[in-house]
N, C-alpha and C positions, 0 to 999 in steps of 0.2 A: 661181296662178290661171290657168286656161286662157284662150285667146283668146275662146272662146264665152262663158265666165263673165264675162269683162271687158266684152264687148259687152252682155250681158244686164244687168249692173250699171248701165250707162249709159242704159238705156232710160228714157224718160219717157212719162207718160201723155199722150194727146192732150188738149189743153186743154178741149175740149167734153166728153170722157169724164170728165176730172177734175172739171169743174163738175157733171156729172150725178151722179157718185159722192158729191160733197160735199153737194149739195142734195137728192138722192133720199130718203135716210132722213128728213130734216126734213120734206119735203113729205108723205111717207107718214104721218109722225107727226101732221101737221096734219089730213090727210084722215080718218084712222082715228079720231082724237079727236073730230072733228065728227060722226061716224056712230055710233061704239061706245064712246066715253069714253076717259079718260086711261089706264086700265089696259091695255086692248087696244092703245092707241097706244104705250104703253111697250114692250110685247112686240114690236110691229112695229119700233120703233126699235132695239131690241137686235138683232133679226135683221138689220136693215138695215146696221148698222155692221159686223157680222161679214162679211156679203156684200161690203161695200165694201172691207174689208181684204183679203179673199180675191182679189177681182178685181185690186186694186192689186198684190198680191204676184205673182199669176199673170203679169201683164204686165211689171212692172219688176224683180221679184226683190229688192225692198227695200221697207221700210215707213217712211215719214216719221214723225218723233217725235210731232208734234202729233196726227195721226189715231190713233196707237196709244194715247196718253194719253187722248184723248177716248173711244175705244172702251172702254178699261178702266173708266173712270168710268161710262160708260153702262151697261156690263154689271153693275158692282157696285151702283150706285144704282138701276138699273132692276130688278135682281133684288129688292132690298129693297122697292121700290115695289110690284112685282108680287105677291110672296109675302106681304108683310105688309099689303098692301092699304092703303098709306099714300102718297098722292101727294106728301107733303112731301119724300121722298127724291129723286125725279126733279127737283123744283124746286131742291133744295139742290145737286144735281150741277152746275148752271150756275154757281152761286156758287163752289163749290170748284174747278171746272175753270179759271175765269178767274183766280182767286186763285193757283192753282198756276202758270199761265202767267206771270203778272206777277212772282211771287216767283222763278220759275226764271230769267227773263230778267235781272232786276235783280240777283238773288243771284249769278248766274254772272259778271255784269259786275263786281261787287264783288271777285271773285277773279281778275279779269283775263281772263275767258273771254267770247267773243262767240258766243252761241247763235243770234242772229237770222239770220245767213247760212245756217245749217243749216235753220232753220225755213222760210226763203224758198227753199231748195234752190238757192241761188246764182242766183236769177232776176234779181237786180240786182247791179251791181258799183260799190261806193262804197268810199272809203277808211275807215281805222279810226275816225277822228274822226266820220265820218258814221254808221258802224255804232253807235258808242257813243251818239250823240244819238238815233238812231232806236230803239235798244234801250230807252232811258229812256222815250221817248214811248210806245212800244208797251206797255211794262210798266205805266206809269201808266194807259194806256187800258184794259188788262185789269182793273186794280184798279177802275177806274170802272165797267166793265161788271158786275163782281162786286157792287159796292155797289148799282148800279141794280137788279140782279136781286133782291137781298135786300129792297129796298124794295117792288118791284112784286109779288114772290111773296106778300107779306103783305097787300097791299091789293087785288089783282085776283082775280077769279074764276078758276077753273082754265082755262076756255075763253079768257078774255082773256089770261091768262099764256101760254098756248100760242101765241096770236096774236103776242104780244110776242117770244117765243122764235124763232118762224119768220120773222115779217115785220118785226121791230124790230131785232134784233141784227145781221142781215146788212146792212141799209141803213146803220146806224150805223158798222159796220166798214168798209164801202166808202167812205163819206164821209170817215172818218178816214184811211184808206189814201190816198185821193186828195189829202187835205190835206197829206200828207208829200212830195208831188212836188217842191215847191221845195227842200226840204232834200236830197232825193236828187239833184236836178240840180246843186246846188252842190258836192256831194261825189262826183259821178260820176267813175269811173276809165275813161278811154278806153284802147283797146289800146296806143296809143303812150305812155301815162303809166306803164305798168308792169303787174305781175302782180296782178290783182284778188284773188287768193287768198293774198296775202302774209301776212295775219293768221293763217293756220293754220301 
């Protein structure tokens, strides 16, 4: 690996740009759905995730696992929604996505692997016991989101479900993430305590 390649591999997105890339497709999905309906919104969402990945790759030269999995599912279930003209598929995508996230985290933990540090891109530094606890909590949270989506997609109108997807899931995720702060603080690794990447 050349020095230039190594430097490029370590590049990170500006936090504001990262937030814009994460929220942009969702907000477009909401706006287009309100004006033109779920099928046009699905097409815009599909285009949005592709653009997001392209921008992320152009800047960092690597693609995080969760956005890639999300994009693949959006493209697969979005295509089924768009071409079969059945909104059930885009609604099911949310259930399947969070079920995969939960199963992936807890399943990997069962085999002694910690995927959450990779998901978080090493943004926090805690010991292995902390990562295991956090992994179980996030895995169960993703399962809970999948179950909640399964209930709401069956009882809400499409417009109300879009509102939940855009303005419900994100606040729930932020509240849950903030609620994990005490655990993170208890298991935090400071520079003098040792190498935070020892679990690899």
